[in-house]
C-alpha positions, 0 to 999 in steps of 0.5 A: 316442793321439794325444791322449797323444802331443801332452801329452807332447811339450808336456811336454818342450818345456816342460822343454827350455825350462826348462833352456834358459834362462839363470840369473841366477847369484849375485854370489859364484860367480867365473866363471873361475878359474885354479889354477896352475901347480903341479909336480903332475900334472894336475888330476882333480877339483875341490870346491866349498865354497858357504858357506865360499867355497872351490873344492879342485882335485885335482892328483893328488899335490896338493890346491890350495885357492883362495878365489872371489877367486881367492887361492890359500889352501894346498896339502897334499901328502905322498902318492904314490898317485892322488888323484882327483876330490873331493866337499864334504860340507857335512855334516862340512865334509870333502872326500872324495876318491878316492886308490889305490895300485893297485901295492898292491892298495889303494884308498881314500877319502880324508878331508880336513880342508880348513878347517885348509888355511891356507898353502902347503906343508903336509903330510899327514906326521905329522898328521890333515890326511888320513885315509882309509877302505879299500874292500875290494870295490875291491880284490877286482874289481882284483885278481881271477883270472878265468882260474885263471893266477895273475895279476889279469884285474881283474873288470868290466875294474877299474882302481881307482877316481876319480869321488866324489860325495854324492848320495841312493839311487839310484831316489830324489831325496830322504832322506839322502846316500851317497857313490858311488864309480866304478870305473876301467876298462881301455880293452881294446877286445879284451874284452866284460866290460869295457862297463859303469860301476861304481857303488858306495854307501856310507853314510859317517854313521860313516866318522870311526871307521874313517879312519886317517892312510896310512901308506905304509910300512904302508897300513891296512885299515880300511873298510866289508867290503862297499858299501850296493850295487854298480850298473852302467851300461851304456855301452859301454867308457870308457878309465879310466871315469868320472873324474868323478861328479856329482849335480845337485839341481836336474836331479835328474840323476847325471852321469858325465864319462869319457875317451872309449872307442875300442871302433868299436861304441859311441858313445864319448861324454864325458859320460853321465847318469842320472835320479835317480828311476829304479831299479836292476833286477836284470839279466842284465849284457851281455857277462858270460857265460860263454864257452858265452853260459851263465849270464850275470851279474846285477847291479843296473842302472841306465838311462841317462836320456832325455836326449842324443844318442841311439844307435840301434844300442847304445841308450846316450845321451850327449853328447861333452862334456868332464867329465872333469877336474871338474865341480860343480853349484852348483844352479839348472842352474849348473856349474863345469866345468874345462880342465886345461892346461899340461905336465909340471911346471907344471900348471894348472886353468881353471874356467869357470861354466856352466849347462846347456842341454839341448841335446844337441848343446851341453849347457852355456854359458859364463856371461858375463864380469861384474864382481864 
């Protein structure tokens, strides 16, 4: 028993050393980039086309495209919905992002042809630069009337969607890449059924056939009837959920950057992680029993990774690390993390190259500036 414990500690030490070693960043990656200011919403996510040398920024009602030299290549506008987190799909070369019209109970994944964005002031009107796929599963939960009073109660506290990332099926580190989208969760401290993050996973291989341009006068409902899988992660409540979702194949981790929750019985971390190898298990979901405490709802539960600060009371692990407006893994434990800056009508984003340390108190460190 003692010998096994010593071996485990040695292996953990080696893993932490590997994580904390500062990598030598490739010369093509800018150490820092400032996007804006723009008369738009705040930055909500980024996507990186490493091969093409571009960074795309979602400013909720505008998409901005910069090259690695820091030049503004173009902008795209023309929707009144909320464009959220982004990810770049190297298979089809498109930028994917969450796009929601909450007042119309309509939630989409936008597919943007970023390669054609080549000037400032472009609009989606009359083009197919942005096509979208409707997600009826989200609408069903968002508009759910749980008590029969004719009003939407938002199952699981669903407030829409935000985080978007491509990665393998949960429980695997290889195989096909699936599109994963995270629910928004209302930060209602009086509810007990909104303490899970909800993740939907889709096979987006044939979405080109279902995607249609957005007509805001008549929003379409073309999309997959159900997701490939629906998963739950017990983190405690957060304020509007997983804002940024990211998969890192080098660490074999899914990361979830959130707006901090306010329930006093939870640690209210800003960043959570999932071990990609952990298999989902069907279990009773905490806080989702009937008022009498019987017949708890069951779902596919994903455990949090054994990383970060451990809250003994709840068992939850995570970090107090801002990762809610832009997070992009780049390989070799390198990341872009984004800070929002500015005021209404003049919003900017500051993107910095960071490396993963594996240290609970400071999981990321800024890469030193260098001449390029």
